C-alpha positions in Angstrom: 0.0 0.0 -0.1 1.5 3.3 -1.0 1.1 6.7 0.9 -1.8 7.9 -1.3 -3.7 4.6 -0.6 -3.2 5.0 3.2 -4.4 8.6 3.1 -7.4 7.5 1.2 -8.2 4.8 3.8 -7.8 7.1 6.6 -10.1 9.6 5.2 -12.8 7.1 4.8 -12.3 5.8 8.5 -14.5 7.1 11.4 -12.0 8.2 14.1 -13.3 8.3 17.6 -11.3 10.2 20.2 -10.9 9.1 23.8 -13.1 12.0 25.0 -15.9 10.9 22.6 -15.6 7.4 24.0 -15.8 8.8 27.7 -18.9 10.8 26.9 -20.6 7.8 25.2 -19.9 5.5 28.3 -20.9 8.3 30.6 -24.3 8.7 28.8 -24.8 5.0 28.9 -24.1 4.8 32.6 -26.5 7.9 33.3 -29.3 5.8 31.9 -29.2 3.9 35.3 -29.5 7.1 37.3 -32.7 8.0 39.1 -31.9 11.6 38.4 -29.3 12.2 35.5 -28.6 15.8 36.3 -27.8 15.1 40.0 -25.7 12.0 39.1 -23.8 14.1 36.5 -23.1 16.9 39.1 -22.0 14.2 41.7 -19.5 12.9 39.1 -18.1 16.4 38.6 -18.0 17.5 42.2 -17.4 14.3 44.2 -16.2 11.9 41.5 -18.8 9.3 42.3 -22.5 8.8 41.6 -25.4 6.5 42.8 -26.5 4.4 40.0 -29.5 1.7 40.1 -28.6 -1.9 39.3 -30.6 -4.5 37.5 -31.7 -2.4 34.4 -29.0 -1.8 31.8 -26.3 -3.5 34.0 -25.9 -5.5 37.1 -22.8 -5.8 39.3 -20.7 -8.9 40.4 -19.4 -8.2 43.9 -16.1 -9.9 44.5 -14.0 -10.0 47.7 -10.6 -8.6 47.4 -9.0 -11.8 49.0 -10.7 -13.9 46.3 -9.6 -11.4 43.4 -6.0 -11.6 44.6 -5.8 -15.4 44.9 -7.3 -15.6 41.3 -4.6 -13.0 40.2 -1.8 -14.7 42.1 -1.1 -11.2 43.5 0.2 -10.2 47.0 -1.5 -7.6 49.1 -0.9 -4.2 47.8 0.0 -5.4 44.3 -2.7 -3.2 42.7 -1.2 -3.1 39.3 -1.0 -7.0 39.3 -4.7 -7.3 40.2 -5.7 -4.5 37.5 -3.8 -6.4 34.9 -5.5 -9.6 35.7 -9.0 -8.1 35.7 -8.2 -6.4 32.4 -7.4 -9.7 30.9 -10.0 -11.9 32.6 -12.8 -9.4 31.9 -11.6 -8.4 28.6 -11.5 -4.8 29.5 -14.8 -4.7 31.1 -15.5 -2.0 33.7 -14.6 -2.7 37.3 -14.7 -0.5 40.4 -13.4 -1.0 43.9 -14.6 -0.1 47.3 -11.3 0.3 49.2 -12.2 0.4 52.8 -14.4 -2.7 52.4 -11.9 -4.3 50.1 -14.7 -5.3 47.5 -14.5 -5.3 43.6 -17.6 -4.7 41.6 -17.6 -5.9 37.9 -20.4 -4.3 35.7 -22.2 -7.0 33.7 -25.3 -7.1 31.6 -28.6 -6.5 33.6 -29.9 -9.9 32.6 -26.9 -11.7 34.4 -28.9 -11.4 37.7 -31.8 -13.4 36.1 -29.4 -16.1 35.0 -27.3 -16.5 38.1 -28.6 -18.7 41.0 -28.8 -17.1 44.3 -25.6 -17.0 46.3 -25.2 -20.3 48.2 -22.8 -18.7 50.8 -20.0 -20.9 49.7 -17.8 -17.9 49.1 -18.8 -15.2 51.4 -19.2 -11.8 49.8 -19.5 -13.1 46.3 -22.8 -12.2 44.8 -24.6 -10.7 41.8 -26.4 -7.6 42.7 -29.5 -6.4 40.5 -32.8 -4.9 41.0 -33.4 -3.1 44.3 -29.6 -2.5 44.8 -27.6 0.7 44.1 -23.9 1.2 43.5 -21.6 4.1 43.9 -20.0 4.4 40.4 -16.9 6.4 39.8 -16.8 8.8 36.8 -15.4 7.2 33.7 -12.1 9.3 33.9 -11.7 8.5 37.6 -8.8 6.2 38.2 -7.7 7.6 41.6 -9.6 6.8 44.9 -12.4 9.0 45.9 -11.7 10.4 49.3 -13.9 10.5 52.4 -15.8 13.6 51.5 -18.2 14.6 54.5 -21.8 13.6 54.2 -23.8 16.8 54.5 -26.5 15.2 56.5 -24.1 13.9 59.1 -21.9 16.9 59.7 -24.5 18.8 61.9 -24.6 15.9 64.2 -21.0 16.4 65.4 -20.4 12.8 64.8 -19.0 12.7 61.3 -15.5 11.9 62.3 -16.6 9.1 64.7 -18.9 7.8 61.8 -15.9 7.8 59.3 -13.7 5.9 61.9 -16.3 3.3 62.7 -17.0 2.8 58.9 -13.3 2.5 58.2 -13.1 -0.4 60.7 -16.1 -2.1 59.2 -18.5 -1.1 62.2 -21.8 0.4 62.7 -21.7 4.1 63.4 -23.9 5.5 66.2 -25.5 8.8 65.3 -28.3 10.4 67.2 -31.5 11.0 65.4 -33.5 14.3 65.6 -30.4 16.6 64.9 -29.8 16.6 61.1 -32.2 13.8 60.1 -35.0 11.7 61.3 -35.6 7.9 60.8 -38.9 6.5 59.8 -39.1 2.8 60.7 -41.5 0.6 58.5 -42.0 -3.3 58.5 -39.3 -5.2 56.5 -41.9 -6.7 54.1 -43.2 -3.3 53.2 -39.7 -1.5 52.8 -38.9 -2.7 49.3 -42.4 -2.1 48.0 -42.4 1.5 49.5 -39.0 2.2 47.9 -40.4 0.8 44.6 -43.4 3.2 44.8 -41.3 6.1 45.9 -39.1 5.8 42.7 -42.1 5.3 40.6 -43.6 8.5 41.8 -40.4 10.3 40.6 -39.1 10.9 44.1 -35.3 10.4 44.7 -35.1 8.0 47.7 -32.8 9.1 50.5 -30.6 6.7 52.4 -32.7 3.4 53.4 -31.4 0.7 55.9 -32.6 -2.8 56.0 -32.3 -4.0 59.7 -33.7 -6.8 61.8 -36.8 -4.8 62.6 -37.6 -3.6 59.2 -36.6 -0.7 56.8 -35.4 2.6 58.1 -35.8 5.6 55.8 -33.6 8.6 56.5 -35.6 11.7 56.3 -35.5 15.5 56.9 -35.5 16.4 60.4 -38.9 17.6 61.6 -40.7 16.5 58.5 -42.4 13.5 60.2 -43.6 15.4 63.4 -47.2 14.8 62.3 -46.6 11.4 60.8 -49.6 9.1 61.6 -49.7 5.9 59.5 -50.3 2.3 60.6 -47.4 -0.1 61.4 -44.8 2.5 61.3 -43.0 4.8 63.7 -40.5 7.8 63.7 -37.4 7.3 65.8 -37.5 9.4 69.0 -35.1 12.4 69.0 -31.9 11.7 70.7 -32.1 7.9 69.8 -29.1 6.2 68.3 -29.4 5.4 64.6 -27.0 2.5 63.8 -25.6 3.2 60.4 -23.6 0.4 58.5 -20.6 1.4 56.4 -21.9 3.0 53.0 -20.4 0.1 51.0 -22.4 -2.7 52.9 -25.3 -3.3 50.5 -28.1 -5.7 51.1 -27.7 -8.6 51.0 -24.4 -8.0 52.8 -24.8 -6.8 56.4 -22.9 -5.8 59.4 -24.6 -7.0 62.7 -27.7 -7.7 60.6 -27.8 -4.2 59.0 -27.3 -3.2 55.3 -28.1 -0.4 53.0 -31.0 -0.8 50.6 -30.0 2.7 49.3 -26.6 3.8 50.5 -25.8 7.4 51.4 -24.3 9.6 48.7 -21.1 11.8 49.1 -22.0 15.5 48.9 -20.0 18.7 49.2 -19.7 20.2 52.7 -21.3 23.3 51.4 -24.5 21.4 50.3 -27.4 22.1 52.7 -28.1 19.4 55.3 -31.4 18.5 53.7 -30.0 17.9 50.2 -30.6 14.3 49.1 -32.7 13.4 52.0 -36.4 13.4 51.3 -39.3 14.8 53.3 -41.7 12.5 55.1 -44.6 14.1 53.1 -43.1 12.5 49.9 -43.1 9.0 51.6 -46.8 9.1 53.0 -48.6 8.3 49.8 -46.2 5.4 48.7 -46.3 4.0 52.3 -50.2 3.9 52.4 -50.3 2.4 49.0 -47.9 -0.3 50.1 -50.0 -1.0 53.3 -53.1 -1.3 51.2 -51.5 -3.7 48.6 -50.1 -5.9 51.7 -53.7 -5.9 53.1 -55.2 -6.9 49.8 -52.8 -9.9 49.6 -53.6 -11.3 52.9 
C-alpha cells in the first residue's frame, strides 16, 4: 500500500477520540440514574454517583482476597490485580470499594436473572441487581475518591466518629433528630415503599434494612405529624445504627445493610440535600400498606 492509498483509507475511516468514548460511556451509565442531572453533578463534584442496578447493567461483587488469589497477587499489588482483571474481563468496567476491599464488575442486567442465588460457599461473592444501588466513579476517575463529609451527618457532630467506625467495618452510632429523622417501617413493606417512591419520581434518600424492618432517613422535623399504621418515627436523641456505606443488602454488618446507600455530597451542600421529606413517603407507604392488606 502506498502513501496515497493510506491517506485515502484514513479519510474514509471514522475516528473516535478518547473524549468521545468517555462521553458515550457516561451517557450509557447515566441511563441507570434516578436523576441524571444530579448524578452528573455528583461525578463532577465528588467523582462518584449512585446508580441503580438491574436495568441496563448489574454488578458482580467480588471480595478482594478472592480476586488476589485468582490474580496470584500479593496484598498491595494493585497493578497485578488490575492487569489480571483487564485480561479476565476483557477490559470490562470494574470499580473497587477500598475500605471494604470489594470489587464490583459491571455486567449485563440480565446476568442477575441467569445467576442462581448465592449459596454462601464464597462469602461476599454475589450478583447485585434490581433493588440495589452502586456508587459508580466517573469514567475518567482512576484515583480513589476520598472521604468527603456527608452533608446530613456533619451537623450531628459525629462525622469523624462515623468515618472511623466505617473505616473499621463497624456500625456508626448517630443520634436522630439533629440533622435527620428515621422512619421505621416493617421489613416486608420496605422494598415495596422504595419501589413506589421511585415510581412517583421521588429520589429516595438513604434506606437501611435491619432486623426490625426498613429505616428511611428523612429530613428532620418532616415527620412530626406522621400518623400511619405499622410505622413509627425514631425518637429524637435515639441512636441510629448506620452500617458502612459500601455494605449493601444482602451484605450486612450486625444484621444491618443499606437498601439505598448514602451519597457523598459537598460540605457546602445544605443538610437536607438528598434526604427526602416524610411528606413524599406518606402516599407510597399507605399504598404499600393497602396492597399488603389485599394480599392477605
